PDBQT receptor file of N, H, CA, C and O in Angstrom, charges set to zero:
ATOM      1  N   UNK A   1      -4.640  19.133 -13.291  1.00  0.00    +0.000 N 
ATOM      2  CA  UNK A   1      -4.106  17.890 -12.744  1.00  0.00    +0.000 C 
ATOM      3  C   UNK A   1      -4.794  17.597 -11.414  1.00  0.00    +0.000 C 
ATOM      4  O   UNK A   1      -4.945  18.499 -10.590  1.00  0.00    +0.000 OA
ATOM      5  N   UNK A   2      -5.216  16.337 -11.188  1.00  0.00    +0.000 N 
ATOM      6  H   UNK A   2      -5.093  15.604 -11.857  1.00  0.00    +0.000 HD
ATOM      7  CA  UNK A   2      -5.873  15.983  -9.931  1.00  0.00    +0.000 C 
ATOM      8  C   UNK A   2      -4.930  16.178  -8.743  1.00  0.00    +0.000 C 
ATOM      9  O   UNK A   2      -3.713  16.051  -8.873  1.00  0.00    +0.000 OA
ATOM     10  N   UNK A   3      -5.503  16.481  -7.609  1.00  0.00    +0.000 N 
ATOM     11  H   UNK A   3      -6.492  16.584  -7.503  1.00  0.00    +0.000 HD
ATOM     12  CA  UNK A   3      -4.732  16.684  -6.402  1.00  0.00    +0.000 C 
ATOM     13  C   UNK A   3      -4.425  15.342  -5.740  1.00  0.00    +0.000 C 
ATOM     14  O   UNK A   3      -5.270  14.447  -5.723  1.00  0.00    +0.000 OA
ATOM     15  N   UNK A   4      -3.234  15.208  -5.202  1.00  0.00    +0.000 N 
ATOM     16  H   UNK A   4      -2.548  15.935  -5.216  1.00  0.00    +0.000 HD
ATOM     17  CA  UNK A   4      -2.859  13.984  -4.492  1.00  0.00    +0.000 C 
ATOM     18  C   UNK A   4      -3.521  14.018  -3.117  1.00  0.00    +0.000 C 
ATOM     19  O   UNK A   4      -3.421  15.011  -2.396  1.00  0.00    +0.000 OA
ATOM     20  N   UNK A   5      -4.196  12.930  -2.762  1.00  0.00    +0.000 N 
ATOM     21  H   UNK A   5      -4.277  12.124  -3.348  1.00  0.00    +0.000 HD
ATOM     22  CA  UNK A   5      -4.885  12.850  -1.475  1.00  0.00    +0.000 C 
ATOM     23  C   UNK A   5      -3.989  12.167  -0.444  1.00  0.00    +0.000 C 
ATOM     24  O   UNK A   5      -2.896  11.707  -0.775  1.00  0.00    +0.000 OA
ATOM     25  N   UNK A   6      -4.440  12.102   0.774  1.00  0.00    +0.000 N 
ATOM     26  H   UNK A   6      -5.328  12.475   1.043  1.00  0.00    +0.000 HD
ATOM     27  CA  UNK A   6      -3.679  11.459   1.838  1.00  0.00    +0.000 C 
ATOM     28  C   UNK A   6      -4.146  10.030   2.092  1.00  0.00    +0.000 C 
ATOM     29  O   UNK A   6      -3.811   9.436   3.117  1.00  0.00    +0.000 OA
ATOM     30  N   UNK A   7      -4.921   9.477   1.155  1.00  0.00    +0.000 N 
ATOM     31  H   UNK A   7      -5.192   9.959   0.322  1.00  0.00    +0.000 HD
ATOM     32  CA  UNK A   7      -5.446   8.122   1.332  1.00  0.00    +0.000 C 
ATOM     33  C   UNK A   7      -5.548   7.437  -0.017  1.00  0.00    +0.000 C 
ATOM     34  O   UNK A   7      -5.844   8.076  -1.026  1.00  0.00    +0.000 OA
ATOM     35  N   UNK A   8      -5.299   6.125  -0.032  1.00  0.00    +0.000 N 
ATOM     36  H   UNK A   8      -5.058   5.606   0.788  1.00  0.00    +0.000 HD
ATOM     37  CA  UNK A   8      -5.448   5.341  -1.257  1.00  0.00    +0.000 C 
ATOM     38  C   UNK A   8      -6.018   3.966  -0.897  1.00  0.00    +0.000 C 
ATOM     39  O   UNK A   8      -5.653   3.386   0.125  1.00  0.00    +0.000 OA
ATOM     40  N   UNK A   9      -6.894   3.464  -1.723  1.00  0.00    +0.000 N 
ATOM     41  H   UNK A   9      -7.190   3.936  -2.554  1.00  0.00    +0.000 HD
ATOM     42  CA  UNK A   9      -7.447   2.121  -1.580  1.00  0.00    +0.000 C 
ATOM     43  C   UNK A   9      -7.218   1.394  -2.898  1.00  0.00    +0.000 C 
ATOM     44  O   UNK A   9      -7.495   1.933  -3.970  1.00  0.00    +0.000 OA
ATOM     45  N   UNK A  10      -6.711   0.167  -2.812  1.00  0.00    +0.000 N 
ATOM     46  H   UNK A  10      -6.486  -0.271  -1.942  1.00  0.00    +0.000 HD
ATOM     47  CA  UNK A  10      -6.486  -0.615  -4.023  1.00  0.00    +0.000 C 
ATOM     48  C   UNK A  10      -6.689  -2.087  -3.713  1.00  0.00    +0.000 C 
ATOM     49  O   UNK A  10      -6.652  -2.500  -2.554  1.00  0.00    +0.000 OA
ATOM     50  N   UNK A  11      -6.903  -2.868  -4.751  1.00  0.00    +0.000 N 
ATOM     51  H   UNK A  11      -6.933  -2.532  -5.693  1.00  0.00    +0.000 HD
ATOM     52  CA  UNK A  11      -7.125  -4.311  -4.615  1.00  0.00    +0.000 C 
ATOM     53  C   UNK A  11      -5.877  -5.064  -5.047  1.00  0.00    +0.000 C 
ATOM     54  O   UNK A  11      -5.192  -4.664  -5.988  1.00  0.00    +0.000 OA
ATOM     55  N   UNK A  12      -5.587  -6.159  -4.349  1.00  0.00    +0.000 N 
ATOM     56  H   UNK A  12      -6.144  -6.484  -3.585  1.00  0.00    +0.000 HD
ATOM     57  CA  UNK A  12      -4.431  -7.004  -4.657  1.00  0.00    +0.000 C 
ATOM     58  C   UNK A  12      -4.910  -8.452  -4.690  1.00  0.00    +0.000 C 
ATOM     59  O   UNK A  12      -5.530  -8.909  -3.730  1.00  0.00    +0.000 OA
ATOM     60  N   UNK A  13      -4.634  -9.191  -5.781  1.00  0.00    +0.000 N 
ATOM     61  H   UNK A  13      -4.130  -8.819  -6.561  1.00  0.00    +0.000 HD
ATOM     62  CA  UNK A  13      -5.003 -10.610  -5.816  1.00  0.00    +0.000 C 
ATOM     63  C   UNK A  13      -4.306 -11.369  -4.674  1.00  0.00    +0.000 C 
ATOM     64  O   UNK A  13      -3.123 -11.146  -4.416  1.00  0.00    +0.000 OA
ATOM     65  N   UNK A  14      -5.031 -12.257  -3.996  1.00  0.00    +0.000 N 
ATOM     66  H   UNK A  14      -5.992 -12.437  -4.205  1.00  0.00    +0.000 HD
ATOM     67  CA  UNK A  14      -4.479 -12.986  -2.846  1.00  0.00    +0.000 C 
ATOM     68  C   UNK A  14      -3.171 -13.713  -3.175  1.00  0.00    +0.000 C 
ATOM     69  O   UNK A  14      -2.266 -13.786  -2.344  1.00  0.00    +0.000 OA
ATOM     70  N   UNK A  15      -3.083 -14.248  -4.395  1.00  0.00    +0.000 N 
ATOM     71  H   UNK A  15      -3.818 -14.189  -5.070  1.00  0.00    +0.000 HD
ATOM     72  CA  UNK A  15      -1.861 -14.989  -4.759  1.00  0.00    +0.000 C 
ATOM     73  C   UNK A  15      -0.656 -14.066  -4.972  1.00  0.00    +0.000 C 
ATOM     74  O   UNK A  15       0.461 -14.546  -5.170  1.00  0.00    +0.000 OA
ATOM     75  N   UNK A  16      -0.872 -12.754  -4.934  1.00  0.00    +0.000 N 
ATOM     76  H   UNK A  16      -1.779 -12.364  -4.773  1.00  0.00    +0.000 HD
ATOM     77  CA  UNK A  16       0.210 -11.777  -5.108  1.00  0.00    +0.000 C 
ATOM     78  C   UNK A  16       0.621 -11.128  -3.788  1.00  0.00    +0.000 C 
ATOM     79  O   UNK A  16       1.325 -10.118  -3.782  1.00  0.00    +0.000 OA
ATOM     80  N   UNK A  17       0.172 -11.716  -2.655  1.00  0.00    +0.000 N 
ATOM     81  H   UNK A  17      -0.400 -12.536  -2.660  1.00  0.00    +0.000 HD
ATOM     82  CA  UNK A  17       0.507 -11.184  -1.333  1.00  0.00    +0.000 C 
ATOM     83  C   UNK A  17       1.362 -12.201  -0.596  1.00  0.00    +0.000 C 
ATOM     84  O   UNK A  17       1.026 -13.384  -0.542  1.00  0.00    +0.000 OA
ATOM     85  N   UNK A  18       2.467 -11.737  -0.032  1.00  0.00    +0.000 N 
ATOM     86  H   UNK A  18       2.741 -10.776  -0.076  1.00  0.00    +0.000 HD
ATOM     87  CA  UNK A  18       3.334 -12.599   0.772  1.00  0.00    +0.000 C 
ATOM     88  C   UNK A  18       3.616 -11.904   2.099  1.00  0.00    +0.000 C 
ATOM     89  O   UNK A  18       3.889 -10.705   2.133  1.00  0.00    +0.000 OA
ATOM     90  N   UNK A  19       3.548 -12.658   3.183  1.00  0.00    +0.000 N 
ATOM     91  H   UNK A  19       3.326 -13.633   3.155  1.00  0.00    +0.000 HD
ATOM     92  CA  UNK A  19       3.823 -12.136   4.509  1.00  0.00    +0.000 C 
ATOM     93  C   UNK A  19       4.881 -13.026   5.142  1.00  0.00    +0.000 C 
ATOM     94  O   UNK A  19       4.663 -14.223   5.327  1.00  0.00    +0.000 OA
ATOM     95  N   UNK A  20       6.019 -12.446   5.470  1.00  0.00    +0.000 N 
ATOM     96  H   UNK A  20       6.196 -11.473   5.319  1.00  0.00    +0.000 HD
ATOM     97  CA  UNK A  20       7.132 -13.182   6.048  1.00  0.00    +0.000 C 
ATOM     98  C   UNK A  20       7.358 -12.685   7.470  1.00  0.00    +0.000 C 
ATOM     99  O   UNK A  20       7.525 -11.487   7.698  1.00  0.00    +0.000 OA
ATOM    100  N   UNK A  21       7.363 -13.611   8.421  1.00  0.00    +0.000 N 
ATOM    101  H   UNK A  21       7.228 -14.584   8.236  1.00  0.00    +0.000 HD
ATOM    102  CA  UNK A  21       7.608 -13.229   9.808  1.00  0.00    +0.000 C 
ATOM    103  C   UNK A  21       9.056 -13.525  10.179  1.00  0.00    +0.000 C 
ATOM    104  O   UNK A  21       9.665 -14.478   9.694  1.00  0.00    +0.000 OA
ATOM    105  N   UNK A  22       9.578 -12.686  11.045  1.00  0.00    +0.000 N 
ATOM    106  H   UNK A  22       9.083 -11.912  11.439  1.00  0.00    +0.000 HD
ATOM    107  CA  UNK A  22      10.951 -12.832  11.486  1.00  0.00    +0.000 C 
ATOM    108  C   UNK A  22      11.074 -12.238  12.888  1.00  0.00    +0.000 C 
ATOM    109  O   UNK A  22      10.272 -11.392  13.283  1.00  0.00    +0.000 OA
ATOM    110  N   UNK A  23      12.068 -12.680  13.628  1.00  0.00    +0.000 N 
ATOM    111  H   UNK A  23      12.720 -13.367  13.307  1.00  0.00    +0.000 HD
ATOM    112  CA  UNK A  23      12.240 -12.166  14.986  1.00  0.00    +0.000 C 
ATOM    113  C   UNK A  23      12.671 -10.702  15.006  1.00  0.00    +0.000 C 
ATOM    114  O   UNK A  23      12.463 -10.009  16.002  1.00  0.00    +0.000 OA
ATOM    115  N   UNK A  24      13.266 -10.228  13.918  1.00  0.00    +0.000 N 
ATOM    116  H   UNK A  24      13.434 -10.790  13.108  1.00  0.00    +0.000 HD
ATOM    117  CA  UNK A  24      13.728  -8.833  13.899  1.00  0.00    +0.000 C 
ATOM    118  C   UNK A  24      12.863  -7.934  13.010  1.00  0.00    +0.000 C 
ATOM    119  O   UNK A  24      13.301  -6.859  12.601  1.00  0.00    +0.000 OA
ATOM    120  N   UNK A  25      11.649  -8.370  12.716  1.00  0.00    +0.000 N 
ATOM    121  H   UNK A  25      11.293  -9.244  13.049  1.00  0.00    +0.000 HD
ATOM    122  CA  UNK A  25      10.734  -7.543  11.928  1.00  0.00    +0.000 C 
ATOM    123  C   UNK A  25      10.058  -8.356  10.841  1.00  0.00    +0.000 C 
ATOM    124  O   UNK A  25      10.651  -9.284  10.291  1.00  0.00    +0.000 OA
ATOM    125  N   UNK A  26       8.832  -8.013  10.536  1.00  0.00    +0.000 N 
ATOM    126  H   UNK A  26       8.350  -7.260  10.983  1.00  0.00    +0.000 HD
ATOM    127  CA  UNK A  26       8.060  -8.727   9.527  1.00  0.00    +0.000 C 
ATOM    128  C   UNK A  26       8.094  -7.978   8.199  1.00  0.00    +0.000 C 
ATOM    129  O   UNK A  26       8.385  -6.782   8.157  1.00  0.00    +0.000 OA
ATOM    130  N   UNK A  27       7.792  -8.691   7.117  1.00  0.00    +0.000 N 
ATOM    131  H   UNK A  27       7.555  -9.662   7.151  1.00  0.00    +0.000 HD
ATOM    132  CA  UNK A  27       7.784  -8.104   5.783  1.00  0.00    +0.000 C 
ATOM    133  C   UNK A  27       6.479  -8.451   5.091  1.00  0.00    +0.000 C 
ATOM    134  O   UNK A  27       6.051  -9.606   5.096  1.00  0.00    +0.000 OA
ATOM    135  N   UNK A  28       5.849  -7.449   4.495  1.00  0.00    +0.000 N 
ATOM    136  H   UNK A  28       6.196  -6.512   4.491  1.00  0.00    +0.000 HD
ATOM    137  CA  UNK A  28       4.646  -7.638   3.697  1.00  0.00    +0.000 C 
ATOM    138  C   UNK A  28       4.982  -7.228   2.266  1.00  0.00    +0.000 C 
ATOM    139  O   UNK A  28       5.423  -6.105   2.021  1.00  0.00    +0.000 OA
ATOM    140  N   UNK A  29       4.770  -8.151   1.321  1.00  0.00    +0.000 N 
ATOM    141  H   UNK A  29       4.412  -9.063   1.520  1.00  0.00    +0.000 HD
ATOM    142  CA  UNK A  29       5.086  -7.896  -0.079  1.00  0.00    +0.000 C 
ATOM    143  C   UNK A  29       3.798  -7.951  -0.888  1.00  0.00    +0.000 C 
ATOM    144  O   UNK A  29       3.049  -8.924  -0.809  1.00  0.00    +0.000 OA
ATOM    145  N   UNK A  30       3.543  -6.901  -1.668  1.00  0.00    +0.000 N 
ATOM    146  H   UNK A  30       4.152  -6.110  -1.732  1.00  0.00    +0.000 HD
ATOM    147  CA  UNK A  30       2.369  -6.842  -2.529  1.00  0.00    +0.000 C 
ATOM    148  C   UNK A  30       2.829  -6.807  -3.973  1.00  0.00    +0.000 C 
ATOM    149  O   UNK A  30       3.682  -5.993  -4.327  1.00  0.00    +0.000 OA
ATOM    150  N   UNK A  31       2.285  -7.668  -4.808  1.00  0.00    +0.000 N 
ATOM    151  H   UNK A  31       1.592  -8.329  -4.520  1.00  0.00    +0.000 HD
ATOM    152  CA  UNK A  31       2.606  -7.687  -6.227  1.00  0.00    +0.000 C 
ATOM    153  C   UNK A  31       1.333  -7.589  -7.038  1.00  0.00    +0.000 C 
ATOM    154  O   UNK A  31       0.236  -7.672  -6.486  1.00  0.00    +0.000 OA
ATOM    155  N   UNK A  32       1.463  -7.418  -8.308  1.00  0.00    +0.000 N 
ATOM    156  H   UNK A  32       2.354  -7.350  -8.756  1.00  0.00    +0.000 HD
ATOM    157  CA  UNK A  32       0.295  -7.388  -9.178  1.00  0.00    +0.000 C 
ATOM    158  C   UNK A  32      -0.567  -6.154  -9.021  1.00  0.00    +0.000 C 
ATOM    159  O   UNK A  32      -1.753  -6.184  -9.349  1.00  0.00    +0.000 OA
ATOM    160  N   UNK A  33       0.007  -5.070  -8.525  1.00  0.00    +0.000 N 
ATOM    161  H   UNK A  33       0.971  -5.046  -8.258  1.00  0.00    +0.000 HD
ATOM    162  CA  UNK A  33      -0.767  -3.835  -8.374  1.00  0.00    +0.000 C 
ATOM    163  C   UNK A  33      -1.041  -3.221  -9.734  1.00  0.00    +0.000 C 
ATOM    164  O   UNK A  33      -0.152  -3.154 -10.583  1.00  0.00    +0.000 OA
ATOM    165  N   UNK A  34      -2.251  -2.780  -9.937  1.00  0.00    +0.000 N 
ATOM    166  H   UNK A  34      -2.973  -2.834  -9.247  1.00  0.00    +0.000 HD
ATOM    167  CA  UNK A  34      -2.621  -2.070 -11.154  1.00  0.00    +0.000 C 
ATOM    168  C   UNK A  34      -3.166  -0.713 -10.729  1.00  0.00    +0.000 C 
ATOM    169  O   UNK A  34      -4.361  -0.557 -10.481  1.00  0.00    +0.000 OA
ATOM    170  N   UNK A  35      -2.263   0.268 -10.649  1.00  0.00    +0.000 N 
ATOM    171  H   UNK A  35      -1.292   0.141 -10.850  1.00  0.00    +0.000 HD
ATOM    172  CA  UNK A  35      -2.621   1.592 -10.175  1.00  0.00    +0.000 C 
ATOM    173  C   UNK A  35      -2.709   2.576 -11.337  1.00  0.00    +0.000 C 
ATOM    174  O   UNK A  35      -1.939   2.498 -12.294  1.00  0.00    +0.000 OA
ATOM    175  N   UNK A  36      -3.649   3.490 -11.236  1.00  0.00    +0.000 N 
ATOM    176  H   UNK A  36      -4.275   3.553 -10.458  1.00  0.00    +0.000 HD
ATOM    177  CA  UNK A  36      -3.732   4.571 -12.230  1.00  0.00    +0.000 C 
ATOM    178  C   UNK A  36      -2.572   5.535 -11.985  1.00  0.00    +0.000 C 
ATOM    179  O   UNK A  36      -1.845   5.402 -11.001  1.00  0.00    +0.000 OA
ATOM    180  N   UNK A  37      -2.409   6.486 -12.864  1.00  0.00    +0.000 N 
ATOM    181  H   UNK A  37      -3.000   6.595 -13.663  1.00  0.00    +0.000 HD
ATOM    182  CA  UNK A  37      -1.341   7.478 -12.697  1.00  0.00    +0.000 C 
ATOM    183  C   UNK A  37      -1.468   8.218 -11.373  1.00  0.00    +0.000 C 
ATOM    184  O   UNK A  37      -0.481   8.392 -10.659  1.00  0.00    +0.000 OA
ATOM    185  N   UNK A  38      -2.675   8.652 -11.045  1.00  0.00    +0.000 N 
ATOM    186  H   UNK A  38      -3.477   8.510 -11.625  1.00  0.00    +0.000 HD
ATOM    187  CA  UNK A  38      -2.875   9.408  -9.809  1.00  0.00    +0.000 C 
ATOM    188  C   UNK A  38      -2.715   8.513  -8.584  1.00  0.00    +0.000 C 
ATOM    189  O   UNK A  38      -2.210   8.961  -7.554  1.00  0.00    +0.000 OA
ATOM    190  N   UNK A  39      -3.145   7.234  -8.684  1.00  0.00    +0.000 N 
ATOM    191  H   UNK A  39      -3.554   6.870  -9.520  1.00  0.00    +0.000 HD
ATOM    192  CA  UNK A  39      -2.949   6.303  -7.575  1.00  0.00    +0.000 C 
ATOM    193  C   UNK A  39      -1.462   6.039  -7.339  1.00  0.00    +0.000 C 
ATOM    194  O   UNK A  39      -1.013   5.980  -6.195  1.00  0.00    +0.000 OA
ATOM    195  N   UNK A  40      -0.709   5.883  -8.414  1.00  0.00    +0.000 N 
ATOM    196  H   UNK A  40      -1.074   5.931  -9.344  1.00  0.00    +0.000 HD
ATOM    197  CA  UNK A  40       0.733   5.671  -8.293  1.00  0.00    +0.000 C 
ATOM    198  C   UNK A  40       1.412   6.898  -7.695  1.00  0.00    +0.000 C 
ATOM    199  O   UNK A  40       2.312   6.765  -6.866  1.00  0.00    +0.000 OA
ATOM    200  N   UNK A  41       0.990   8.084  -8.107  1.00  0.00    +0.000 N 
ATOM    201  H   UNK A  41       0.258   8.191  -8.780  1.00  0.00    +0.000 HD
ATOM    202  CA  UNK A  41       1.548   9.315  -7.551  1.00  0.00    +0.000 C 
ATOM    203  C   UNK A  41       1.218   9.441  -6.070  1.00  0.00    +0.000 C 
ATOM    204  O   UNK A  41       2.061   9.847  -5.271  1.00  0.00    +0.000 OA
ATOM    205  N   UNK A  42      -0.012   9.090  -5.709  1.00  0.00    +0.000 N 
ATOM    206  H   UNK A  42      -0.697   8.760  -6.358  1.00  0.00    +0.000 HD
ATOM    207  CA  UNK A  42      -0.416   9.133  -4.301  1.00  0.00    +0.000 C 
ATOM    208  C   UNK A  42       0.400   8.150  -3.482  1.00  0.00    +0.000 C 
ATOM    209  O   UNK A  42       0.878   8.492  -2.400  1.00  0.00    +0.000 OA
ATOM    210  N   UNK A  43       0.567   6.919  -3.989  1.00  0.00    +0.000 N 
ATOM    211  H   UNK A  43       0.179   6.641  -4.867  1.00  0.00    +0.000 HD
ATOM    212  CA  UNK A  43       1.344   5.910  -3.279  1.00  0.00    +0.000 C 
ATOM    213  C   UNK A  43       2.793   6.375  -3.091  1.00  0.00    +0.000 C 
ATOM    214  O   UNK A  43       3.354   6.238  -2.004  1.00  0.00    +0.000 OA
ATOM    215  N   UNK A  44       3.392   6.919  -4.142  1.00  0.00    +0.000 N 
ATOM    216  H   UNK A  44       2.937   7.030  -5.026  1.00  0.00    +0.000 HD
ATOM    217  CA  UNK A  44       4.763   7.416  -4.053  1.00  0.00    +0.000 C 
ATOM    218  C   UNK A  44       4.865   8.533  -3.024  1.00  0.00    +0.000 C 
ATOM    219  O   UNK A  44       5.801   8.558  -2.224  1.00  0.00    +0.000 OA
ATOM    220  N   UNK A  45       3.911   9.455  -3.039  1.00  0.00    +0.000 N 
ATOM    221  H   UNK A  45       3.151   9.435  -3.688  1.00  0.00    +0.000 HD
ATOM    222  CA  UNK A  45       3.929  10.574  -2.089  1.00  0.00    +0.000 C 
ATOM    223  C   UNK A  45       3.802  10.065  -0.654  1.00  0.00    +0.000 C 
ATOM    224  O   UNK A  45       4.514  10.526   0.238  1.00  0.00    +0.000 OA
ATOM    225  N   UNK A  46       2.889   9.110  -0.436  1.00  0.00    +0.000 N 
ATOM    226  H   UNK A  46       2.310   8.735  -1.160  1.00  0.00    +0.000 HD
ATOM    227  CA  UNK A  46       2.695   8.572   0.910  1.00  0.00    +0.000 C 
ATOM    228  C   UNK A  46       3.928   7.828   1.417  1.00  0.00    +0.000 C 
ATOM    229  O   UNK A  46       4.352   8.032   2.554  1.00  0.00    +0.000 OA
ATOM    230  N   UNK A  47       4.501   6.973   0.585  1.00  0.00    +0.000 N 
ATOM    231  H   UNK A  47       4.156   6.807  -0.339  1.00  0.00    +0.000 HD
ATOM    232  CA  UNK A  47       5.642   6.161   0.993  1.00  0.00    +0.000 C 
ATOM    233  C   UNK A  47       6.889   7.013   1.208  1.00  0.00    +0.000 C 
ATOM    234  O   UNK A  47       7.710   6.699   2.070  1.00  0.00    +0.000 OA
ATOM    235  N   UNK A  48       7.036   8.075   0.444  1.00  0.00    +0.000 N 
ATOM    236  H   UNK A  48       6.369   8.330  -0.256  1.00  0.00    +0.000 HD
ATOM    237  CA  UNK A  48       8.225   8.928   0.546  1.00  0.00    +0.000 C 
ATOM    238  C   UNK A  48       7.982  10.173   1.393  1.00  0.00    +0.000 C 
ATOM    239  O   UNK A  48       8.760  11.126   1.343  1.00  0.00    +0.000 OA
ATOM    240  N   UNK A  49       6.894  10.163   2.175  1.00  0.00    +0.000 N 
ATOM    241  H   UNK A  49       6.262   9.389   2.216  1.00  0.00    +0.000 HD
ATOM    242  CA  UNK A  49       6.562  11.298   3.028  1.00  0.00    +0.000 C 
ATOM    243  C   UNK A  49       7.657  11.503   4.070  1.00  0.00    +0.000 C 
ATOM    244  O   UNK A  49       8.579  10.695   4.183  1.00  0.00    +0.000 OA
ATOM    245  N   UNK A  50       7.551  12.559   4.807  1.00  0.00    +0.000 N 
ATOM    246  H   UNK A  50       6.803  13.216   4.715  1.00  0.00    +0.000 HD
ATOM    247  CA  UNK A  50       8.595  12.939   5.759  1.00  0.00    +0.000 C 
ATOM    248  C   UNK A  50       8.963  11.818   6.726  1.00  0.00    +0.000 C 
ATOM    249  O   UNK A  50       8.132  10.990   7.099  1.00  0.00    +0.000 OA
ATOM    250  N   UNK A  51      10.219  11.821   7.115  1.00  0.00    +0.000 N 
ATOM    251  H   UNK A  51      10.894  12.495   6.812  1.00  0.00    +0.000 HD
ATOM    252  CA  UNK A  51      10.724  10.840   8.067  1.00  0.00    +0.000 C 
ATOM    253  C   UNK A  51       9.969  10.961   9.389  1.00  0.00    +0.000 C 
ATOM    254  O   UNK A  51       9.674  12.065   9.846  1.00  0.00    +0.000 OA
ATOM    255  N   UNK A  52       9.668   9.846   9.981  1.00  0.00    +0.000 N 
ATOM    256  H   UNK A  52       9.908   8.949   9.609  1.00  0.00    +0.000 HD
ATOM    257  CA  UNK A  52       8.956   9.841  11.247  1.00  0.00    +0.000 C 
ATOM    258  C   UNK A  52       7.457   9.697  11.090  1.00  0.00    +0.000 C 
ATOM    259  O   UNK A  52       6.753   9.475  12.075  1.00  0.00    +0.000 OA
ATOM    260  N   UNK A  53       6.951   9.820   9.861  1.00  0.00    +0.000 N 
ATOM    261  H   UNK A  53       7.523  10.000   9.061  1.00  0.00    +0.000 HD
ATOM    262  CA  UNK A  53       5.525   9.651   9.622  1.00  0.00    +0.000 C 
ATOM    263  C   UNK A  53       5.175   8.164   9.735  1.00  0.00    +0.000 C 
ATOM    264  O   UNK A  53       6.036   7.305   9.541  1.00  0.00    +0.000 OA
ATOM    265  N   UNK A  54       3.937   7.870  10.042  1.00  0.00    +0.000 N 
ATOM    266  H   UNK A  54       3.238   8.567  10.200  1.00  0.00    +0.000 HD
ATOM    267  CA  UNK A  54       3.474   6.487  10.160  1.00  0.00    +0.000 C 
ATOM    268  C   UNK A  54       2.328   6.275   9.176  1.00  0.00    +0.000 C 
ATOM    269  O   UNK A  54       1.383   7.063   9.133  1.00  0.00    +0.000 OA
ATOM    270  N   UNK A  55       2.417   5.212   8.392  1.00  0.00    +0.000 N 
ATOM    271  H   UNK A  55       3.185   4.572   8.427  1.00  0.00    +0.000 HD
ATOM    272  CA  UNK A  55       1.332   4.844   7.488  1.00  0.00    +0.000 C 
ATOM    273  C   UNK A  55       0.388   3.894   8.207  1.00  0.00    +0.000 C 
ATOM    274  O   UNK A  55       0.842   2.955   8.861  1.00  0.00    +0.000 OA
ATOM    275  N   UNK A  56      -0.897   4.116   8.101  1.00  0.00    +0.000 N 
ATOM    276  H   UNK A  56      -1.266   4.879   7.570  1.00  0.00    +0.000 HD
ATOM    277  CA  UNK A  56      -1.893   3.204   8.654  1.00  0.00    +0.000 C 
ATOM    278  C   UNK A  56      -2.306   2.259   7.534  1.00  0.00    +0.000 C 
ATOM    279  O   UNK A  56      -2.771   2.709   6.486  1.00  0.00    +0.000 OA
ATOM    280  N   UNK A  57      -2.143   0.955   7.741  1.00  0.00    +0.000 N 
ATOM    281  H   UNK A  57      -1.765   0.589   8.592  1.00  0.00    +0.000 HD
ATOM    282  CA  UNK A  57      -2.470  -0.048   6.739  1.00  0.00    +0.000 C 
ATOM    283  C   UNK A  57      -3.606  -0.910   7.274  1.00  0.00    +0.000 C 
ATOM    284  O   UNK A  57      -3.524  -1.450   8.377  1.00  0.00    +0.000 OA
ATOM    285  N   UNK A  58      -4.665  -1.031   6.482  1.00  0.00    +0.000 N 
ATOM    286  H   UNK A  58      -4.731  -0.592   5.586  1.00  0.00    +0.000 HD
ATOM    287  CA  UNK A  58      -5.822  -1.849   6.863  1.00  0.00    +0.000 C 
ATOM    288  C   UNK A  58      -5.980  -2.926   5.796  1.00  0.00    +0.000 C 
ATOM    289  O   UNK A  58      -6.031  -2.618   4.605  1.00  0.00    +0.000 OA
ATOM    290  N   UNK A  59      -6.058  -4.194   6.218  1.00  0.00    +0.000 N 
ATOM    291  H   UNK A  59      -6.016  -4.444   7.185  1.00  0.00    +0.000 HD
ATOM    292  CA  UNK A  59      -6.195  -5.307   5.289  1.00  0.00    +0.000 C 
ATOM    293  C   UNK A  59      -7.566  -5.945   5.522  1.00  0.00    +0.000 C 
ATOM    294  O   UNK A  59      -7.923  -6.276   6.653  1.00  0.00    +0.000 OA
ATOM    295  N   UNK A  60      -8.322  -6.112   4.449  1.00  0.00    +0.000 N 
ATOM    296  H   UNK A  60      -8.032  -5.844   3.530  1.00  0.00    +0.000 HD
ATOM    297  CA  UNK A  60      -9.676  -6.649   4.552  1.00  0.00    +0.000 C 
ATOM    298  C   UNK A  60      -9.998  -7.433   3.280  1.00  0.00    +0.000 C 
ATOM    299  O   UNK A  60      -9.622  -7.022   2.181  1.00  0.00    +0.000 OA
ATOM    300  N   UNK A  61     -10.690  -8.556   3.431  1.00  0.00    +0.000 N 
ATOM    301  H   UNK A  61     -10.994  -8.889   4.323  1.00  0.00    +0.000 HD
ATOM    302  CA  UNK A  61     -11.149  -9.287   2.255  1.00  0.00    +0.000 C 
ATOM    303  C   UNK A  61     -12.245  -8.484   1.572  1.00  0.00    +0.000 C 
ATOM    304  O   UNK A  61     -13.131  -7.950   2.239  1.00  0.00    +0.000 OA
ATOM    305  N   UNK A  62     -12.192  -8.394   0.254  1.00  0.00    +0.000 N 
ATOM    306  H   UNK A  62     -11.472  -8.827  -0.288  1.00  0.00    +0.000 HD
ATOM    307  CA  UNK A  62     -13.200  -7.650  -0.488  1.00  0.00    +0.000 C 
ATOM    308  C   UNK A  62     -14.530  -8.379  -0.422  1.00  0.00    +0.000 C 
ATOM    309  O   UNK A  62     -14.589  -9.597  -0.587  1.00  0.00    +0.000 OA
ATOM    310  N   UNK A  63     -15.590  -7.633  -0.180  1.00  0.00    +0.000 N 
ATOM    311  H   UNK A  63     -15.543  -6.643  -0.046  1.00  0.00    +0.000 HD
ATOM    312  CA  UNK A  63     -16.920  -8.213  -0.135  1.00  0.00    +0.000 C 
ATOM    313  C   UNK A  63     -17.258  -8.888   1.182  1.00  0.00    +0.000 C 
ATOM    314  O   UNK A  63     -18.299  -9.535   1.297  1.00  0.00    +0.000 OA
ATOM    315  N   UNK A  64     -16.390  -8.745   2.175  1.00  0.00    +0.000 N 
ATOM    316  H   UNK A  64     -15.545  -8.220   2.081  1.00  0.00    +0.000 HD
ATOM    317  CA  UNK A  64     -16.654  -9.380   3.472  1.00  0.00    +0.000 C 
ATOM    318  C   UNK A  64     -16.932  -8.303   4.496  1.00  0.00    +0.000 C 
ATOM    319  O   UNK A  64     -17.181  -8.610   5.662  1.00  0.00    +0.000 OA
TER     320      UNK A  64
């Protein structure tokens, strides 16, 4: 079985991204993800990692 890494990169169609701003915190919603089994396992592991951990999120247009 492949090992879960500490990093994942995936593509999201622009029409499946929503960003909502609010005075008490912002929300980023990603839809239309097509992840492999190992990518899904990595994402689950990262999101459910120990309390107090911080995820670094980088957003970039593909090909730019």
